[in-house]
C-alpha positions in Angstrom: 39.2 6.0 54.0 37.1 4.9 51.0 33.7 6.6 51.0 30.7 5.1 49.4 27.4 6.9 49.2 24.3 4.7 49.3 21.1 6.0 47.8 18.0 4.3 49.0 14.3 4.5 47.9 13.0 2.5 50.8 14.0 2.0 54.4 14.0 -1.8 54.2 17.0 -1.7 51.9 19.2 0.2 54.4 20.0 -2.4 57.0 20.9 -5.2 54.6 23.6 -3.2 52.8 24.9 -1.5 56.0 25.3 -4.9 57.6 26.9 -6.3 54.5 29.5 -3.6 54.6 30.3 -4.3 58.2 30.8 -7.9 57.4 32.6 -7.6 54.0 34.3 -4.2 54.0 34.3 -2.7 57.5 37.0 -0.2 56.6 34.8 1.6 54.1 32.9 4.7 55.1 29.2 4.6 54.0 26.8 7.5 53.9 23.1 6.9 53.3 20.7 9.1 51.5 17.0 8.1 51.7 14.3 9.3 49.3 11.2 7.2 49.9 9.1 9.1 47.4 10.8 7.3 44.6 9.5 3.8 45.5 6.1 5.2 46.5 5.7 7.0 43.1 7.1 4.1 41.1 4.6 1.7 42.8 1.6 4.1 42.4 2.4 5.4 38.9 1.9 8.9 40.2 4.7 10.3 38.1 6.2 9.0 34.8 9.6 7.3 34.3 11.2 10.5 33.0 10.5 12.3 36.2 11.8 9.4 38.3 15.0 9.3 36.3 15.4 13.0 36.7 15.1 12.6 40.5 17.6 9.7 40.5 20.1 12.0 38.8 19.4 14.9 41.2 20.3 12.5 44.0 23.5 11.5 42.3 24.5 15.2 42.0 23.7 15.7 45.7 25.9 12.6 46.5 28.8 14.1 44.5 28.9 17.0 46.9 29.9 14.5 49.6 33.1 13.6 47.7 32.5 9.9 47.4 34.7 7.3 45.8 31.6 5.5 44.4 27.8 5.7 44.5 25.7 2.6 45.0 21.9 2.7 44.5 20.0 0.1 46.5 16.5 0.1 44.8 16.0 -2.1 41.8 13.4 -0.1 40.0 15.4 2.8 38.5 18.0 1.2 36.2 17.6 3.7 33.3 18.1 6.7 35.5 21.1 5.1 37.3 22.7 4.3 33.9 22.3 8.0 32.9 24.0 9.1 36.1 26.8 6.6 35.6 27.5 7.8 32.1 28.0 11.4 33.1 29.8 11.1 36.4 33.5 10.4 36.7 33.3 7.9 39.6 31.8 4.4 39.7 28.0 4.4 39.9 26.5 1.0 40.4 23.0 -0.2 39.8 21.7 -2.5 42.7 21.8 -5.8 40.8 24.5 -5.4 38.1 27.2 -7.2 40.1 24.8 -10.0 41.1 23.6 -10.4 37.5 27.2 -10.5 36.3 28.0 -13.3 38.7 24.8 -15.2 37.7 25.3 -14.9 34.0 29.0 -15.8 34.2 28.0 -19.3 35.3 25.5 -19.6 32.5 22.4 -21.9 32.6 19.0 -21.3 34.1 18.6 -18.6 36.8 15.5 -18.1 38.9 14.9 -14.6 40.4 12.7 -14.3 43.5 11.2 -10.8 43.9 8.8 -9.0 46.2 8.5 -5.5 44.5 6.7 -6.0 41.1 7.5 -2.5 39.6 11.2 -3.4 39.5 10.9 -6.7 37.6 10.6 -5.6 34.0 13.8 -3.5 34.2 15.7 -6.2 36.0 14.8 -8.8 33.4 16.0 -6.4 30.7 19.3 -5.9 32.6 19.8 -9.6 32.9 19.2 -10.1 29.2 21.6 -7.3 28.3 24.3 -8.8 30.5 23.8 -12.2 28.9 24.1 -10.7 25.5 27.1 -8.7 26.4 28.9 -11.8 27.6 27.5 -14.0 24.8 26.6 -16.5 27.5 23.5 -18.6 27.2 21.6 -17.8 30.4 17.9 -17.6 31.0 16.0 -15.9 33.8 12.7 -17.0 35.3 11.0 -14.5 37.7 9.0 -15.7 40.6 6.9 -13.4 42.9 6.9 -13.9 46.6 3.5 -12.5 47.6 3.1 -10.9 51.0 6.8 -10.9 51.9 7.4 -7.2 51.4 4.2 -6.2 53.2 5.3 -8.4 56.2 8.7 -6.8 56.3 7.3 -3.2 56.2 5.0 -4.1 59.1 8.1 -5.2 61.1 7.5 -9.0 60.7 10.9 -10.0 59.3 10.4 -13.6 60.3 7.4 -14.1 58.0 9.2 -12.2 55.2 12.1 -14.6 55.4 9.9 -17.7 55.7 7.9 -16.8 52.7 11.0 -16.3 50.6 12.6 -19.5 51.9 9.4 -21.5 51.1 9.4 -20.1 47.6 13.0 -21.1 47.1 12.2 -24.6 48.4 9.6 -25.1 45.7 12.1 -24.3 42.9 13.8 -27.1 40.9 15.7 -27.4 37.7 17.6 -24.1 38.0 21.3 -23.4 38.3 21.1 -20.4 40.6 18.7 -18.4 42.7 19.0 -14.7 42.9 17.2 -12.6 45.5 16.1 -9.5 43.5 16.2 -6.8 46.1 18.5 -5.6 48.8 15.7 -6.0 51.4 15.5 -9.7 50.5 19.1 -10.5 51.4 18.2 -10.8 55.1 16.5 -14.0 54.1 19.6 -15.6 52.4 20.4 -17.9 55.3 16.8 -19.1 55.6 16.8 -19.7 51.8 20.1 -21.6 51.9 18.7 -23.8 54.7 15.9 -24.9 52.4 17.8 -25.5 49.1 21.1 -26.8 47.8 20.9 -24.5 44.8 23.5 -21.6 44.9 21.9 -18.4 46.2 23.2 -14.9 45.2 22.4 -11.6 46.9 22.7 -8.0 45.6 24.5 -6.5 48.6 27.3 -9.0 48.8 27.9 -9.0 45.0 27.8 -5.2 44.9 30.4 -4.8 47.7 32.8 -7.3 46.1 32.6 -5.5 42.8 33.2 -2.1 44.4 36.2 -3.5 46.2 37.6 -4.8 42.9 36.9 -1.5 41.0 38.3 0.8 43.7 41.2 -1.4 44.5 42.2 -1.5 40.9 41.9 2.3 40.6 44.0 2.8 43.7 46.7 0.5 42.4 46.8 2.4 39.1 47.1 5.6 40.9 50.0 4.3 43.0 51.8 3.2 39.8 51.3 6.5 38.1 52.8 8.4 41.1 
């Protein structure tokens, strides 16, 4: 059985990815690691980015003790640390949004990103630009905050969270795709699609599809080598 370790920095990201795995890859085994101090310290600025990146890598090393086939981080604010972990480990290590950005950039044009956690935005915009440059594809990203949505979700009011995101999407025009920035936002995807005809991409679905491709290809190569 394929084993994927999921590393979370907030509880609200856990259900969306676990539900997505049940829907898209039920045969995969997922193991979750939660370290809420990461998101708390990123939001407050209590520690600097170097310390956050160090902690991201400590979590990756812990995950490796579980013998995973891949590691998937689910919080959008720690791209630099995740890249460092990916570079030194010999299994796939995915940033939360890399697969979603790859899909969005591949289509080109204008992309609008709805977000609810401001500390993650700067790094995500940089990742999008890097992916656009890598592909030499003309794609632009506009970031739009959805105020109050994350607070509502953390207070247990998922309906308000989803409605606020759907309303923000309904107000968007002249864009080729809408991306929901965080794993926690994917629960609102159906509500968003009910309010707009613009294609909507989510991080969990895109990440799982990429993991299936990567690990399926690796298994196929291993079979041929045997």
